[in-house]
N, C-alpha and C positions, 0 to 999 in steps of 0.2 A: 586443582584449580588451574595451574599453569597449562596443563594439557588441554583443558576446556577452552582457555583463551587462545591457545595455538590453533585448535581446530576451528574456532570461530573466526580466525583471521585477525584477531585483535591484539595479538602479541607477536612481535617480530623477533625480539632479542631478549634473552634473559642472562644478564651478567651481574653477578653479585659483587665482584671486586670493582671498586671505584676506578682503579687503574685501567681496567679493561673497558669499562663502560664509557669513560670520558672520550677516548678516541672514536669509539663507534658513534656516539651522539654527534660529534663534530662532523663526521663524514656524512651522516644522513640528515642532519638538521634542516638543510635547505630543501629536501625532497620529501620528507615524511609528512603524512597528513596528521598522524598522531603517534605519540610515544607512550607506551604503558610500562610503568616501572613497578616492580614488586619490592617493597622495602620501606624505608623511613622517609618522610617528607623532607627532613633536614638534609639528608644525604643527596636526595634528588635535586633539591634547591641549589646546593653547592655545585652539582654537576652541570646544571643548565645555566647558571648565572652568567658565565662568560659568553654564552651563545645567544642570549635573548636580544632580539632586535626590535620589532614592533608587532602590533596586533595583526597587521595585514599579511605578514610573512611567517611568523612563528607558528609551529605546529601546536596542536593540543598536547599537553603533558598531563598524564593521569598517574596517580600513585595508588597502588592497592596494598593493603597491609598483608603480611605473609599468611595470615589465616583466612583471607578473603572476606573479612567482615565489613570493611569499609573501602569505598572507592572515592578518591578526592581528585577533582579536576584542578590541578595546580596552576595551569597556564592555558590560555585560549579557551576559556569556558564558553564564551559566546561565539565570536567570529569563527574560530577553528572547530567549533562543535564539541568542545570538551565536556560540557554538561550532558549533552545527549549521549556521547560515548559512555560517560560514567553511568547513566541510567541503564544502558544496554549491558555493560559489564556486570553491574550489580545484579541485574536480572539473571544473567548467565551463571554467576557463581553463587547466587543466593545471598548476596551481601546488601549493603545499603549505600546509596550514593549520598555523599556529603557535599552539598552545594552551598557555597558561601557567597555567591554573587548577590548583588542587591535585589535583582529581579526575582531570583529564586527565594530569597529570604522574605520578600514581601508578597510572594505568590503572584507576581506579575510577569507578563511577557518581556523578554529581553528585546527591546525595540531594534537593536542593532543586529539581531541574529534570527528572530522568529520567522522572518519571511522565507528563509531557506526551506523550512518545513512545509511551506505552502506553495512551493514550486517557483519562487521568485528569485531574482538576482539583485544583489545590492549595488546601488549606484553611488554617486558622489554625495557629499554632505559632511557637515560637522557632527559626525556620529558621537564623538567623545562629549561634545557639549550637550547633545541630546540626552545621552545617558546620565550625565551629571544632573541635568534638569529633572529627569525622571527619578533618580535616586534621592533627590531632595524633596520628593513629594509633589513635584509639579505635574501638570497634565498637559503634555505637548499637544498643540493643535494638530489634528490629523485630517487629511483629505484623501479619499479613495476615488480614483477615476477609472480604474480597471481592475480585473482580477476577481477571484472568488471573495465573497464577503462572509463566508461561513466562519472564518476565524473570529469574527465579532461576537459569535455566540459562546466563545470560550470563557470559562470562569476566570482565567487570568488576563482577559482582554479589557479590563477596566481602564487601561491607560489612555485609550485614544479613540473613543467612539463619538467624538464631538462634531467633526466636519466631514462631509463627503460630497462627491458628485461630479458629474460632467454632463448634466442633462439626462443621464441614464436613470430610469426609474429604480434601478437596483441600488443606486448610490445617492439619490436625492438631488436637489438643485444645487448647482455650483454657486456659492455665494462668497467664497473667500479667494483672495489673490494668492499667488505663489508665495509672496513675501510673508503672508500671515500664517502659512502652514509650516510647522516645524518638521512634519513627516508627511510625505506624499507617496501614495501607492498608485502608480500609473505608468504609461509608456514614455513620458516625456522627461527630458532633462530640465533643470531649473533650480530655483532656490530651495533651501531646505534639504533634509535627508531624503533619499529616494529609494524605494523598492520598486522593481520593475517586473510585473507579471508577464509571462510569455504570451502576448496577444497580437503582435504585429506579424504580418505575412508579406514577404518581399516577392513580388512577381517579376520575373526576369526573362527577357528575350534577348537573343544575341545572334550575330552573324557567325557562320562557321569559323572555328579556329580563332575566335576573339581572344586576345591576351588577358591573362588574369588581372594585371594591374588596371585594365579598363573597368572590369567589374568591381574591383575593390574600391577604386576612386568613385565610381558611380554610386555605389551603396553608401560610402562614407559621406559624400557630399549631399546625397538625397536625404539621408536621415538627419544630417546636421541642418539642412535647410528648413526642415519642419520641427527641429528641436526634439527629435525622437532618439531614444537611447538604444544602442545596439543590444544591450542586455534584455530588452523587451521583445526581441525578435524570436518568434516561435519557429519559423522555418522559411524555406525558399519554395517557390512554385514556378513551373514552366510547362511548356508543351513537351509531349513524350519524345518528339524528334530531337530534343536537346538532351536526352538522357545520357548520351555518351560524350557530351561536350566537356573537354578536359578542364577548361577554366571554371565552368559552373560546378563541376564535381569537386574541384580543388577549393573553391570558395566555401562550399558546404562543409567539407571536411575540416578546413582551417578553423572555422568558427563553431563547429559542432551543430550546424543547422540542418535538420532533416530536409530532404528534397522531395516534394510532391510533384508528380508528373501527370498530365492530363492529355487525352487525345483531342484532336481538333473538333469533333462534334460537341464534346462537353464544353470546351471553351467558347465555341460559336454560339451556344445557348445563353451565355452570360451577357447581360446588358452592360455596356461600358460607355464612358463619355467620349472616347476618342477612337472610334473604329477606323480601320484603314483598309481601303480597297486593295492597295499594293500587298499588304500582309495577307489579306484573304486569298489573293491569287497565289501567293507563294506557299502559305501554310494551311490553307483550308479553314481558317478562322480569321475574323477581322481584328482580333486582338490577342496578344500573348501575355504581355506583362500585366495589364489591368485585369484581364479576364482570369488569369491564373491566380493573382493575388486575391481577388474577390471569391473565386471558387474555393481556394484553400481556407480562407477565413470563414466561409459559409459552412464548410464541412467541420471545422473546429467548433463552430457554434452549435452543432447538431448532437445533442446527447443521445445515448443509445435508445432512450425511451421517447424521443421526439423526432420523428422523421421529417417534420415540416421545417425545422431549423429556424434561424432568424436571419435578418438582413445585415450584413457587414457594410462598412463604408470605406471609401478611399480617403486616406489622409494625404497621400501624394499621388497625383495623377501622372500619367506617363511622362517620363523624363528620359532624354537621350544622352548617352555618353559615347564619345568617339575616341579613337586611338590617338595618342600623342606620338611624338617622334620615336621611332624604334618599336612601336607597338602595332598590333593588327586588330582590325575589326571595329565593331560598334555594338552597343547594347541598349536596351530599354529597361527602365525600372518603374514599378508602381508599388505603393505600400498601402495595404488594407488593414483596418483595425477590426479584429474579431470581438464580439461581445463577451465571449468566454475565453479563458486561458487554455492553452493546449501544450503539453510537454510530456508525452508518455515515456520518453527516454529518461526523464528524471523521476518518474513515478514508479510505484510497485504495489502489487496486490498480494497480500499475505492471507492465505486461508488457514485460520487458526482453530484447532480443536481444543476447546477449553476443558475437556475432561468431563466427568460426571457432576462436578459442582465445586468441591472444596479446592481452594487455591493451592493447598499443599499437594494435590494430585495433578497440578498443571506441569507439563514437561518444561524443562529448562529452555528448549528450543522455542516453545510457544511463549514463554515469559520474555525472552529476548525480542521476539517479533512484536509483542505487545508494547514493549518499552520503546521500540524504534519507530513505531508508526504514529502518524499525526491524527488520524481519524479511525474510530472504531465503529463498525457497522454491524448490527445484529438484532436479533429478537430481544425484547426488553428483559425477559427473565434471565437470559444468558449474560447480558451486559450487567445486570444487577449482581450476579455472582462474582464478576470480575471487578466490580466497582472499586474495591479497596486498592487495586493496582493502578487505577487511572489517575494521571496527573492533571492539574488545572490547565495545562497547555495542550491537552489531548481532547478532541471533540468526540462526543458520543452521538451517533445517529441511529435512532431506534426505529425498527419496523415491526409490523404485525406478524403473527405466527404463520399465516398461510400465504404471505406475500414474498416467498423466497426469490422468485425471479426479479421482482422489483428491487430487493435488497442487493442481489448480485449486480444488477444493472447500475445501481447507484454507486456501489463500491468500485466497479470497473470504470465508470465515468470519472469519478474523483481521481483514480490512479492515472487516467489519461490526461488529467489536468496537471500532473506533476507531483501529486501527493503520495505519501506512503500510507497505505490503507490496510487495516486489518478487517477481514470479513470473518465473523466469529460464528462457529457452530458449537453445540454441546458435543461431548464425546470426542470422536475423531471426525474431522470434517470430510474425510474420505470414506466414511462408513455412514450411509444414510444422511450425509451432511451436505454442505454447500459446494464442496470442491468440484463435483462433476458438472453442475449447472454453470458455475462460474467459468470453468474451463471451456465448456461448450460456447459460451458467449465470447470468451477471449479468442477462441479459434475462428470465430466468424469475422473478426476484425482483420483488416489488412495488416501485414507485418509491421508497417510503419506506425500503426496506431496501437500496438500492443505494449503495455507496460510490463515490467518484470513480473513474473508469476511464480509464487512459491507456496507449496503446501506444507504446513507444519503439523505433524501428527499429534494426536491427543489420546488419552486413555478412554477406551470405549466402555459403555455400560456393561457389555458382555464380559470384559476383563475384570472389572471390579466385582461384578456379581459372582464370577467364578472364584475370585480371591476370597470373598466373604464366605462362600459356601464350603470351600475346601479345595478340591482339585478335580472338577468335573470335565475339564477340557483336555484330558491327557490322551485322547484319541481323536480321530477325525470328527470335525464338527462343521456346522454351517449356520448361517443366520437367514431368517426369512421374515419379511415384513408382512403383516396381515392387512395392511391398509390397501384398499383397492382404489384409492383416489388417483394414483398414477399408474397402477398395474392392474389389468383385468383379473377378476377373481379366478377365471379359468386358468390363467398362467400360474397364479399362486397355488391353486390346487395341484397342478402338475408338479410344482416344486415340492410341495408337501409329500406327495406320493413318492417322488424320487428320494427324498430324505428318509422316508419310512422304509422303503425297500433297501436302501443302502445302509440302514442302521446308523445314521449319523446322530450324534448329540446335536440338538436343535435349540437355537436361541430365537424366540419369537419376539420381534419388535412390533410396536403399535398394535398390541394384541386385541384391544376391545375399547370401543367408544360408545357413547350414547346413541350415535347414529347408525352403528353397525355392531350390535351386541351378539350376533349369532356366529360370526366367523371363528372365534376362538373354540367354540364347541365343535365346529366342523373340523378344525385343525387337529384337535385332540382325538377326534374320531379317526381321522386318517392316520395319524401317528400311531394310534393304538392298534392298527391292523398289523403292524410289524413288530410290536414289542408288548410285553405283558402289562396288565393293569397295575401291577406293583412297581412299575418303572418310576424312579424318583423324579419329581418336578420341583424346581425352586421358583418361588415368586419373590422377586426383588423390586420393591417399590421405593421411589424417591432416593435412589442410590446416592450416597455421598452427601446427603443433606440432613438437616435436623430431623426431618420426618421419616428417615430411612426405616424400612421394615422388611425383614426377610422371614420367610416361612417355607418349610419343606412339606411336600404333599406327594401324592402319587397320581398317575394318569387316571386311576379309577375314583379318586376322592378329591379331585381339583375343585376348589370353590370358585367357580367362574365369576360370581357376583363380586368377588373381592379384587378383580383385575380391572385396571383401567389403562389409559394411555401413558401413565407415569410408571407402569409396571413392566418389567422384563420377565418373560417366562422362559425358563431353561429346562428343557426336557432331556433326560438322560437317554443313553442307548441301552441295549439289552444287558450289557455287563455293568452298567452303573449301579452303585449301591449306596445306601446311607448307613454309616456305622458311627456310633457315639456322636450323633448329631452332625457328622461331616459327610458331604456328598463327594464321592470319588468315582472316577472312571478309570479302570486299570489300563495300563499302556498297551496291553495285548489281550486277546481273547483267550478263554480257557483252552489249554492244549497247545497254544502258540508259544514259541521260544521268545523270551524277553531279551531285548537288546541290552 
């Protein structure tokens, strides 16, 4: 268990002696995001008691019992992410997360922490008072002005779907004042507790070698003037000629704000309220700050499946900042509000292979990915098989079987908005699954727009079929899909002929459907040209599910009418045999020396 925690990066230190653990905790308490301790809750409580400060600065502390059965978030369950860490560790070690917080006990979202999973940043407010009210059974009044509203579809979201809006049709009509809303999701500062989605774009223009304090002051004063929160900033935008400006680069790095750069023709095509002839003569576009802010917001509003995009608006028109004593240069600032949030640097896309069906055949790596993600996207049948693992705070997004591209695009778009997303395939996502298509779409994006991308392997139907049958894959083998929906049949035939001439063990995927019942017969005919009619063939249907059925046949006696799209057909090579009901392919051919 400890080794798996180390490999996953979830365990930094393992010290059983209290005398050794205390000094280590004291040294790392202020810098650690989380501490995972293996042992007794009482011992860990005594160790951390002198170090506990407040919810804003303390790390999450998790205790795992020595046998890995239970994971308890002892400290920092909400704000420090302890409960989420506990779910990940429990998935990794095959244990159970023991969550004692009021939100978890009642099956509700922790209002002071849930926004992090949706790509938001937490702002000011009486968060303790909000949580006390929620724990007492109250329903805090909520208003959403910006950011994704998908969270409202969660089973655990019953706490606050009462008020919303800013004249945006997605959020309803604004009818409540700031003072009436206990929780506000939007770009502005104000009364109540605040979650800030990344929806503001700062357009900046500046003279060459402008001092960094000029930009910092301009941004701080400009946001404050409009009551906008720095936590709601998605990024900076400017003209490409400013891509090497030291102060602009330093401002972006200092705040972790991505910097989008545009050429002059792109900016010149953007309609702005304050065009400047002087700027046009110098830069080739009549606006930098306003045009860049609007262009960046427009691109953020454009999902992968909607090339038309939507129209953003300026919340702050061009504002000029000049150098103070001892400083250099001048700069302009404009702020645009995007309709959709954008934060790919916070998001991630996880391609999860769910295996053939049973949860006990799901890999530990895939379990951890599922536990760590906010949204699950997949075909309904595959999501149904994993449903026992889904928590009330995880959203299910279901697609139809033939709409693979749409599912990939939706999952990638959500990840670009700052969410951790699982795109689920059956078997292994890298074997006739979604990984390839998702990666192609990911590679089409500019580097700045790419969320983290990880493929988590799963158990393929081929592997389970082989395990059920005996040991038929002990020599070279290949897989061939007989579906000609994406591959021309001429190409499939060439592959079948190559497999036959090379005497490979062959696994046939997608072997037979109502719309193409003849391909399987042709495949058996081609494979039979290179091996005898007595060659063993396994039919494995509904592998890993309650309806699982396996039967052994030969090339000459294969009952084609019993094969459908839920069946895997495994054809042996010339040396494969069946003995005592077991299918085995020897590791070597007759006469060859065995290793």
